[in-house]
C-alpha positions, -999 to 999 in steps of 0.1 A, spaced: 666 143 -368 658 155 -332 622 162 -326 608 194 -311 593 191 -276 558 199 -289 561 170 -313 570 146 -285 541 158 -264 517 156 -294 529 120 -302 524 109 -266 488 122 -266 481 108 -301 493 73 -290 468 74 -261 440 85 -284 447 59 -311 451 31 -285 417 41 -271 430 50 -236 415 85 -243 379 82 -257 360 105 -280 345 133 -260 371 130 -232 381 164 -219 419 170 -221 441 189 -197 443 227 -201 473 244 -216 483 257 -182 481 223 -166 503 207 -193 527 237 -190 533 228 -153 533 190 -159 561 192 -186 578 224 -173 576 240 -207 562 272 -222 526 279 -230 534 283 -268 549 247 -268 518 232 -254 497 253 -278 518 239 -307 511 203 -295 474 209 -294 474 226 -328 492 196 -343 465 173 -329 437 195 -341 452 195 -376 453 156 -376 416 157 -366 423 139 -333 414 169 -310 387 195 -310 389 230 -294 356 242 -280 356 280 -271 354 288 -234 354 251 -226 388 235 -236 402 207 -256 384 174 -263 392 141 -280 375 143 -314 347 119 -324 356 89 -345 357 95 -383 332 76 -403 348 44 -416 352 40 -453 333 14 -472 353 -16 -481 368 -15 -515 357 -44 -537 388 -59 -554 384 -64 -592 381 -100 -603 397 -97 -637 433 -89 -645 432 -69 -677 461 -59 -700 454 -26 -715 471 -6 -742 485 27 -728 462 49 -749 439 76 -737 426 111 -744 452 140 -740 443 155 -706 470 181 -702 444 209 -699 429 194 -668 460 191 -647 479 223 -657 474 260 -649 453 281 -673 475 298 -698 450 326 -704 462 351 -677 429 371 -679 408 340 -673 433 326 -647 426 355 -623 389 346 -623 396 309 -615 404 291 -583 425 262 -595 423 231 -574 438 210 -602 475 220 -603 498 198 -581 522 225 -571 528 248 -542 508 280 -543 527 313 -544 523 319 -507 538 286 -498 569 289 -520 599 300 -499 606 329 -523 630 348 -501 650 316 -492 653 305 -528 662 339 -543 687 347 -515 704 313 -520 705 317 -557 722 351 -553 748 336 -530 755 308 -555 759 333 -583 784 354 -562 804 323 -552 804 303 -584 804 331 -610 813 320 -646 815 283 -637 776 283 -637 778 290 -675 799 259 -682 790 223 -688 783 203 -657 787 165 -656 759 146 -674 749 128 -643 749 159 -622 771 177 -596 791 154 -574 786 177 -543 748 177 -549 747 139 -552 767 136 -520 742 158 -502 713 138 -515 728 105 -504 738 119 -470 702 132 -463 687 99 -474 705 82 -445 682 101 -422 653 80 -433 673 47 -437 678 48 -474 711 38 -488 717 57 -521 752 53 -537 761 89 -545 783 79 -574 752 61 -591 727 89 -585 716 106 -617 704 143 -616 674 148 -639 652 176 -653 625 169 -629 607 137 -617 590 129 -651 624 126 -668 636 104 -640 606 82 -644 611 81 -681 647 70 -678 639 43 -652 611 28 -672 629 30 -705 659 13 -689 640 -19 -682 613 -22 -709 608 -23 -747 576 -14 -767 549 -39 -761 561 -50 -727 536 -52 -698 540 -30 -668 520 -30 -635 509 5 -625 490 19 -596 454 29 -603 444 57 -599 477 69 -613 490 104 -618 486 116 -655 523 123 -661 533 87 -654 505 75 -677 518 98 -704 553 83 -702 538 47 -704 519 58 -735 549 74 -752 570 43 -745 543 22 -762 539 -1 -733 509 -23 -721 497 -20 -686 479 -39 -658 462 -14 -634 467 -24 -598 440 -9 -575 450 16 -548 427 16 -518 421 48 -499 433 34 -465 458 7 -473 472 18 -506 486 -4 -534 469 -38 -535 498 -62 -531 475 -92 -532 461 -82 -566 497 -77 -579 507 -112 -567 478 -127 -587 489 -107 -618 525 -120 -615 513 -155 -615 497 -152 -649 516 -124 -667 553 -117 -673 557 -82 -660 587 -61 -669 583 -35 -642 561 -23 -613 555 14 -609 540 29 -578 539 58 -553 541 40 -519 543 72 -498 514 97 -500 500 83 -532 486 110 -556 456 113 -557 445 93 -525 472 104 -501 475 68 -489 507 53 -475 517 16 -481 526 -1 -448 561 -14 -442 547 -49 -441 531 -44 -476 562 -28 -489 583 -58 -479 557 -83 -493 558 -63 -526 595 -64 -526 596 -101 -519 572 -108 -548 593 -86 -572 625 -103 -561 610 -138 -566 601 -129 -602 630 -106 -610 608 -77 -616 622 -41 -612 603 -18 -589 601 19 -598 590 40 -567 579 76 -570 589 94 -538 581 131 -547 558 135 -517 579 115 -492 591 145 -473 555 159 -468 542 137 -440 517 154 -417 528 136 -385 553 112 -370 584 102 -389 591 102 -426 579 68 -441 605 44 -454 612 38 -490 610 3 -505 646 8 -517 657 9 -480 645 -27 -477 662 -39 -509 696 -56 -512 691 -69 -547 693 -36 -567 659 -42 -583 644 -10 -568 647 23 -586 637 54 -566 631 89 -580 620 122 -566 623 159 -572 621 194 -555 592 208 -575 566 196 -549 585 207 -518 601 240 -530 587 255 -563 574 241 -596 599 261 -615 629 243 -598 633 216 -625 656 193 -606 649 157 -599 670 126 -592 670 89 -599 687 61 -579 686 34 -606 700 4 -586 715 -24 -607 703 -6 -639 728 23 -636 745 17 -669 713 17 -689 700 47 -671 732 66 -675 732 60 -713 696 72 -715 703 103 -695 732 112 -718 712 106 -749 686 131 -736 710 160 -740 722 188 -717 726 187 -680 702 202 -655 707 240 -649 739 244 -629 723 272 -609 695 249 -598 720 221 -589 741 245 -568 712 261 -551 697 228 -540 731 216 -529 736 246 -507 701 243 -492 708 206 -484 742 214 -469 726 235 -442 694 231 -422 675 255 -446 657 229 -466 646 208 -436 634 239 -418 613 249 -448 599 214 -452 590 212 -415 570 244 -418 554 234 -452 542 200 -437 524 218 -410 508 242 -435 497 214 -457 483 195 -427 462 225 -418 451 230 -454 441 193 -456 420 196 -424 403 227 -436 396 213 -471 380 181 -456 359 202 -433 346 223 -461 338 192 -483 321 175 -454 299 205 -447 290 218 -482 292 187 -505 265 160 -506 265 137 -476 271 107 -500 305 121 -511 334 98 -502 365 116 -491 400 102 -488 420 110 -457 455 119 -469 484 112 -445 507 136 -464 512 152 -498 486 176 -510 457 158 -528 423 146 -517 404 120 -538 366 123 -539 339 100 -553 304 113 -561 271 94 -564 267 75 -597 236 96 -606 256 129 -606 263 140 -642 300 148 -638 303 166 -671 275 190 -661 292 193 -627 326 204 -642 308 228 -666 290 245 -637 322 246 -617 340 263 -645 312 289 -647 315 297 -609 353 299 -612 367 266 -598 385 238 -615 393 203 -603 410 173 -620 385 148 -633 390 111 -623 392 101 -660 427 117 -661 440 90 -637 434 58 -657 435 42 -691 400 29 -682 367 47 -674 365 33 -638 371 68 -622 344 87 -640 326 96 -608 359 107 -590 379 139 -590 410 152 -573 413 184 -552 448 199 -545 451 219 -513 486 233 -517 474 269 -522 466 291 -492 429 297 -487 415 331 -494 379 342 -489 372 337 -526 389 303 -528 369 291 -498 337 305 -512 340 288 -546 346 254 -530 314 259 -510 296 269 -542 310 237 -560 295 216 -531 262 234 -535 263 228 -573 267 191 -567 238 190 -543 216 210 -567 224 186 -596 215 156 -575 182 173 -567 
């Protein structure tokens, strides 16, 4: 996809900053100077600077100008676990900590930072409703009939065509349209495992994936995900040398909750390990479109010629949580996945399928995603600044490169149960780290979702949560 001029200018300046050619504190050219240099409008230059500010690379000082931002504090090295432990997929039911509060009266008094879905003001309501109305007029009664079990052929063609834009090679005939991403993951995992099999999963890992593992009665090895580099491929390699794994499940792009991206080199190494052992890889790509800068990261599937990689995604994270439509590219496991999908019953809502197909067949979806990415980047920047200013200085904060979650770690002496209790009382809810693992390793962590637009109240309760943590630490 062709880049806007402001993106090209921002990337050029970013490259100079990252390479060290522009040092922290260096004063940058004014908007007017860059306007003349590139022969562009003032608004284009302003957009470029806004992009760099959102990424934390540039600071704007009133009545002075733009400066290269100071270097972010480096994260402490993450100690790699020594032992490789096989665990039963059993844990406490945590649905209440990751979903919206069903009590409508109480919900209005809460600022929920625990629900991984776009807030109302970020959902493209007019676009979705207008497109649905067009679909109803055009398709009429056909929307009330059965659709193919694997999904609309036109929709699958659109998905495959769009994937070529980020170098993925999905076979449209072998795509399976699902009732969201969780169903896609269930089908993929059930296609290659039996109860009692051992599966490697990322850790921390999103609750919904853990729930599927539990329901399929699988055993797991938790592979550490590091804040900066993502999934620990070296740890996985050690695990494969001792244990016969039946699948590897991970989110290589904008991991939830850390926001980390696995490098292309690590993706390729992971694929090489899997191919040498014949282990299927199941990659979750629900946040792949939500990169804050640069190009969309590649999928592991785009590097695979063996058919071992299964990729799944959905539109609930980019459009609206109520759009229950996902998809699965099952690779060489198409027949098993197709049978499982059929056994699960009815097809995905025809109106959702036709609505998404129409959005993908025009530039509407990509225009929305481009805008949404910038909104999320700004939200991330604002959230990190609030946490840095109001939470204890010892708080460790992940620096997401996309998606909409931030992973925090608090001091060991902070009583987390007391912290959550006080947060509930002041009207704010986070997702406890215990919801992201079958072990207790993340008891001092929690996740913040920044996909809802900040209001005065929302900002205030986050500040109060930080003050609460400070008070509890004394």
